[in-house]
Each structure stands twice: as C-alpha cells, then as structure tokens.
DRENTIKOL-293096 format. One record per residue (C-alpha): x negated, z negated, y negated. Coordinates in steps of 0.02 Angstrom, whole numbers, padded with zeros to 5 digits, always signed. Each point is the difference from the previous one (the first is absolute). Layout:
XZY;...
END
This chain:
+00000+00000+00000;-00153-00009-00112;-00056+00133-00122;+00156+00090-00063;+00150-00034-00109;+00156-00017+00108;+00186+00016-00033;+00069-00164+00065;+00182-00051+00016;+00047-00184+00013;+00173-00042+00063;+00055-00163-00081;-00040-00062-00174;-00005-00187+00025;-00159-00106+00007;-00084+00084+00150;+00037+00175-00064;-00061-00039-00175;-00160-00085+00059;-00044+00152+00106;+00051+00117-00141;-00114-00085-00126;-00147-00003+00120;+00021+00184+00047;+00023+00065-00177;-00157-00095-00053;-00092+00099+00135;+00056+00160-00089;+00143+00045+00118;+00169+00062-00059;+00133-00127+00051;+00187+00030+00008;+00107-00154+00038;+00175+00031+00068;+00109-00151-00038;+00181-00006+00055;+00064-00118-00136;+00065+00085-00157;-00069-00117-00134;-00175-00053-00048;+00064-00163-00071;+00019-00115+00148;+00064-00178+00019;-00088-00122+00112;-00064-00152-00096;+00066-00111+00140;-00112+00079+00131;-00155-00110+00005;-00165+00062+00069;-00164-00082+00049;-00148+00100-00065;-00126-00015+00141;-00183+00046+00006;+00024+00187+00017;+00134+00006-00136;-00120-00083-00121;-00140+00117+00053;+00112+00150-00032;+00047-00055-00175;-00177-00048-00043;-00054+00176+00046;+00144+00108-00062;+00101-00093-00131;-00047+00063-00173;+00113-00125-00091;-00109-00152+00042;+00137-00125-00041;+00056-00148+00107;+00146+00034+00116;+00006-00157+00109;-00008-00190+00007;-00127-00105+00091;+00085-00119+00120;-00108-00142+00068;+00088-00021+00167;+00151-00055+00100;+00098-00157-00044;+00120-00064+00134;+00139-00114-00062;+00129-00109+00087;+00188-00018-00030;-00035-00124-00142;-00118+00127-00084;-00155-00103+00040;-00160+00088+00049;-00030-00013+00187;-00165+00093+00000;-00100+00128-00099;-00102+00140+00076;-00132+00075-00114;+00019+00188+00019;-00030+00097-00162;+00115+00149-00022;+00040+00129-00134;+00188+00019-00024;+00083+00147-00086;+00155+00108+00017;+00046+00172+00063;+00054+00050-00175;-00162-00054-00082;-00102+00103+00122;+00116+00152+00000;-00005+00027-00188;-00187-00029-00009;-00027+00126+00138;+00116+00126-00084;-00097-00019-00162;-00162+00039+00091;+00071+00142+00106;+00100+00108-00120;-00007-00092-00166;+00177-00069+00011;+00039-00113-00148;+00107-00155+00026;+00032-00175-00068;-00132-00061+00123;-00129+00130-00053;+00050+00074-00170;-00172+00078-00027;-00051+00084+00164;-00181+00056+00018;-00048+00181-00026;-00062+00102+00147;-00186+00011+00026;-00093+00166+00006;-00016+00020+00188;+00181-00045+00039;+00105+00122+00098;+00179+00042-00047;+00127-00140+00028;+00188+00033+00018;+00132-00133+00034;+00153+00099+00057;+00165-00097+00000;+00156+00031+00104;-00091+00091+00141;+00065-00044+00174;-00104+00068+00143;+00103+00083+00137;-00130+00079+00115;-00185+00009+00037;-00095+00133+00097;-00180+00052+00036;-00035+00184-00028;-00163+00096-00018;-00105-00158-00022;+00112-00063-00142;+00143-00124-00007;+00166+00067-00064;+00127-00120-00073;+00181+00045-00034;+00099-00107-00121;+00165-00008-00094;+00001-00017-00189;+00130-00135-00032;-00015+00020-00190;+00009+00188-00027;+00076+00049+00166;-00066+00122+00128;-00138-00011+00129;-00185+00042-00007;-00157+00003+00106;-00179-00041-00042;-00161+00035+00095;-00140-00129-00005;-00180-00017+00058;+00036-00183+00034;+00160-00105+00006;+00002-00188-00021;+00157-00081+00071;+00024-00153-00110;+00190-00006+00008;+00014-00180+00053;+00083-00099+00138;+00139+00129+00020;-00123+00145+00003;+00085+00168+00025;-00164+00082+00052;-00033-00134+00130;+00173+00032+00073;-00044+00185+00019;-00169-00038+00077;+00043-00152+00106;+00188+00013+00026;+00009-00135+00135;-00082-00136-00104;+00120-00144-00033;+00009-00143-00127;+00084-00138+00101;+00083-00140-00098;-00101-00161+00015;+00151-00116+00002;-00008-00063-00179;+00019+00058-00179;-00091-00033-00163;+00105-00055-00149;-00093+00041-00161;+00021-00030-00184;-00081-00066-00158;+00036-00104-00154;-00083+00011-00171;-00118-00147-00017;+00075-00064-00163;+00170-00017+00084;-00067-00121+00131;+00000-00189-00031;-00160-00090-00043;+00023-00108+00155;-00002+00151+00115;-00147+00080-00090;-00100-00160+00023;+00034+00006+00186;-00049+00184+00015;-00158-00020-00109;-00033+00189+00001;-00045-00016+00183;+00065+00089+00154;+00136-00127+00040;+00073-00012+00176;+00147-00098+00069;+00016+00005+00190;+00159-00031+00097;+00033+00016+00187;-00017+00186+00040;+00002+00063-00179;-00093-00030-00162;-00002+00045-00184;-00149+00033-00114;-00028+00027-00186;-00139+00074-00104;-00019+00058-00180;-00005+00185-00043;-00006+00103-00161;+00162+00007-00101;+00085+00134-00103;-00119+00141-00050;-00135-00084+00104;-00010-00154-00111;-00121-00135+00058;+00053-00123-00135;+00062-00172+00056;+00188-00005-00017;+00019+00189+00016;-00068+00006+00177;+00112+00003+00153;+00014-00131+00136;+00022+00108+00153;+00070-00066+00165;+00015+00064+00178;+00113-00091+00124;-00021+00046+00183;+00165-00032+00087;+00044+00024+00184;+00153+00108+00027;+00039+00085+00169;+00031+00186-00016;+00162-00009+00099;+00074-00141-00106;+00140+00019-00126;-00111-00086-00127;-00130+00138+00013;+00135+00133-00021;+00065-00091-00155;-00173-00023-00075;-00049+00183+00020;+00165+00071-00065;-00006+00033-00187;+00132-00017-00137;+00055+00180+00032;+00030-00034+00185;-00156+00095+00058;-00099-00075+00144;-00188+00005-00031;-00129+00006+00139;-00158-00060-00087;+00021-00055-00182;+00149-00044-00107;-00059+00026-00181;+00024-00112-00153;+00174+00005-00071;+00082+00048+00164;+00017-00167+00090;+00182-00055+00006;+00040-00154-00103;+00079-00093+00145;-00154+00029+00109;-00119-00066-00132;+00115-00148-00039;-00004-00047+00184;-00191+00007+00003;-00011-00104-00159;+00113-00132+00076;-00109-00005+00156;-00156-00015-00109;+00068-00160-00078;+00008-00082+00172;-00172+00048+00066;-00123+00040-00141;-00107-00109-00112;+00073-00013-00177;-00123+00120-00087;+00045+00137+00124;+00185-00038-00017;-00020+00028-00188;-00083+00168+00028;+00138+00056+00117;+00138-00055-00118;-00079+00084-00152;-00036+00166+00087;+00121+00133-00063;-00069+00154+00088;-00046-00049+00179;-00041+00130+00131;-00028-00007+00186;-00105+00088+00131;+00013-00003+00188;-00171-00038+00072;-00079+00126+00118;-00169+00074+00045;-00073+00160+00073;-00160+00101+00016;-00026+00184+00035;-00111+00043+00150;-00105+00119-00107;-00046+00016-00183;-00062+00180+00002;+00102+00154+00044;-00016+00190-00010;-00190+00003+00024;-00023-00134-00133;+00104+00092-00131;+00138-00131-00005;-00037-00186-00011;+00115-00151+00010;-00044-00142-00119;+00071-00166-00058;+00168-00055+00067;+00030+00174+00070;-00143-00037+00121;+00024-00186+00034;+00141-00113-00056;-00035-00187+00000;+00117-00147-00006;-00017-00065-00179;-00073-00173+00044;-00180+00064-00013;+00029+00089-00167;-00123+00139+00041;+00102+00158-00025;-00081+00047-00167;-00170-00048+00069;+00023+00120+00146;+00039+00141-00122;-00158-00036-00099;-00106-00017+00157;+00063+00167+00068;-00039+00080-00168;-00176-00070-00020;-00046+00055+00176;+00071+00174-00028;-00108+00014-00155;-00151-00012+00115;+00071+00141+00107;+00028+00110-00152;-00181-00030-00054;-00069+00039+00172;-00056-00179+00031;+00118-00030+00146;+00076+00107+00137;+00188+00015+00001;+00005-00066+00179;-00087-00159-00059;+00125-00017-00143;+00143+00013+00124;-00079-00127+00117;-00026-00127-00139;+00173+00016-00078;+00084-00012+00170;-00103-00153+00048;+00041-00084-00165;+00183+00047+00014;+00015-00058+00180;-00084-00168-00027;+00091-00036-00163;+00169+00045+00073;-00029-00119+00145;-00056-00136-00121;+00161+00024-00099;+00102-00015+00161;-00095-00159+00046;+00036-00075-00171;+00184+00043+00013;+00019-00065+00178;-00084-00163-00051;+00115-00032-00148;+00163+00068+00069;-00003-00030+00188;-00148-00098+00068;-00015-00039+00185;-00039+00134+00129;+00031+00143-00121;-00133-00066-00117;-00121-00034+00144;+00016+00180+00059;-00035+00063-00176;-00158-00105-00010;-00063+00068+00166;+00038+00179-00047;-00086-00015-00169;-00156-00084+00072;-00016+00126+00141;+00013+00142-00126;-00139-00074-00107;-00111-00022+00153;+00035+00178+00059;-00039+00072-00172;-00162-00099-00011;-00054+00058+00173;+00034+00178-00056;-00112-00022-00152;-00139-00072+00108;+00016+00142+00124;-00017+00132-00136;-00164-00078-00056;-00078+00018+00172;
END
C-alpha cells in the first residue's frame, strides 16, 4: 500500500471512520466517507467515553487543535447505600464524551465548524482530499478487477450510485452493513441485561451528591446489577465546573423473553427496538417505573441523578467479533465496532478504533505487513471482548457463568502468548 496516492472510501463517519479518515488523508490519500445520517450536527453529550492510551496517542499525533477534550479521573470510588466510601482504587483515567471527540475529529478531517470547534484547523500541504458525504446508505459491495465497488442509496437527493475504490474501510459500527454482507451468519446475542444511560448538568446536582462523587468514577454495587457515574464535557464541549455533565450507566438484568424487556425496548411510537432506544423515545410510564425502583435500591446520589435525568436512553448489551478483518485481497478492512463489539464495562470501544488506525498507519507506510495488522487487531479484539464478557458475568450473574468466563479469558491469553513465542523461534 506504500508509495502511491489511493482513492479510499470509508463506510461510516463516526469515531472509527473519522480517525482512519484523518490518518489516511494526512498520508496524502483521497478519502471519501459515506455516512448514512443526514445531518452533520449530532446529539450525544450523554454518551461518555474513556480515552485510553491509543486514543491519546492518536490525538497527540493528529489533532491540530491542541485543546483539552477530557477530564483526569483519579480512580474508582465504591460507595454503600448510605453514600459512604467503601473503598477507593487508584486507577487514573481520562474521561470524555462521544460528542466532544466527534466534533474535534470532524474539524480535523474536513474542517467542519461547530460550537465545539468554531475555528477548525486548515489543511496542511500534503493532505489528500477529504469528503464527508451525508445520507449515503450502502446497499451492496462487490470485488471486481482488483477494486472494491460499493453501491449506495442517496437518502437526501434520491437515486442510487456506485463508487469504485482502491481500499474500503468498513467503520460502520456495531450494526455494520458491510459485515453483514461479508459474514452473514455472525450473530450479536443478547447478554441478558440492559444499560440505562443518562446525564445531568453538574450545576443542577445538589452539593451533597457532588461531595460524594468527588469527580471520581463512582460505583454503587447491588446484587447482580450496578450503577456508575463519571464526569464528561458539557454543552459545546465545556470543561467548566457546573457546565459539565454527570453521566451514569446502570446495568440492569432483564430476560429477553420477559414482558419487562418488551416494555423497555418499545418506544413512545410503539416501535420495538432491538439494540438501542434513543433519547426522547422512552415511554414516560417505563421511565417512571425505573425511577420508582431506583428509590428502593440505589444510594441517594444516584437516586438524584435518575430523578433529574430528562433524556434517558437504553441499550441492550451484546458482543460479537468477526472471524477476519481483511477481505477481497486486503482491499476491504473491518475496523472498530464493525470488527469487534465489546460489552461496555471495559470502555475500550474508542480505544480499539484508535489502535486499529495507528497500526494501519504502519501498513500504509510499509512498516508492517497487512497480515500482521490483521493478526494484531484480531488478537486485541478477541481478548478484549472476552474481558468484557468476564466483567459483565462477574457483575450481573456470578457463579459458574463467571468462572467459565475467567477460564476462557485466561486460556485465550495463554494461547496468544504461546503464538507470539512460537513466531519468534
């Protein structure tokens, strides 16, 4: 892949797609992102993200804005029902939000101006062309004459089109259309529990609750479910105290065959959702029931967050990994959640996207073989997925299910390490 300017199409314009788009355009390649949503302005302040090592490495290398986008969190604070600290685990983390990263990446990719980034950086001399194409829904993929051909519908202007690419990056997320074409039998089985999510503006939370949270990663554990809270940037990416958001995730067991699950995943229009019910769509009676339950089981600071949340949303928890990352003689690559979907406990989805991107940069520069890239991203994806399952089974189920997850994860790590040792011989 080294030595020539390529015409590259990226399917999916979220974090993984934008990271790869920025990296590739900085190498002088022409990048065309096909994004199925119709608007560049996106909501998502309530979606918190942990910026791991690779995310920070990516922004240090490619972000031309050079402005802070995250908070430093010193570690995990576990509290009891009376809001007293049970224990503290020192584990420094950088916390941010999907929105803060999305707008920063857009500013660096195609110069998109927003409240978050009103003065986007100008392109540098060696940059390739960057196009962020909205309302494009991919309908087919084929491999012809050593090129990948994508067909898509234009949901804004109408009609259908096709584009031919030297390389296609499938970054279209957990519900990847391209992955369905390539690996049609791959399933995303429901894990048996959901994640209630929401956030409250910091200034609207009582001083008593803020003293309990202390800008730490606060956790309250109950039998077979738990809730956590951490601080993320507020409106327009604000990091100012008072304007920030206190973001919570509540993992809650709910059998797929139960009436409760059907009620939870049915929106205010009567539509049953399979994976995520977005903000503004949860029925009032469903949220009222959850708030009433919160009052009986949660510590007071978490009860306050639940009661003051006006735009909750919910996701069913699942996981999956594709058997391969490279298709069509290396001309189509799966990355990010399209490659491996983790349960959210480990908070490594964005980090996987950055890791995939930084390794692919080495391939594009001729410093790594594509086969080695695929091996590394699959090993990372496999191990991290199993770690996320282990974490979920520990918190939500315990017992034999958790024990099996521990064994499977440990055996995988041992097998991967033996493989590395064997390749050195």
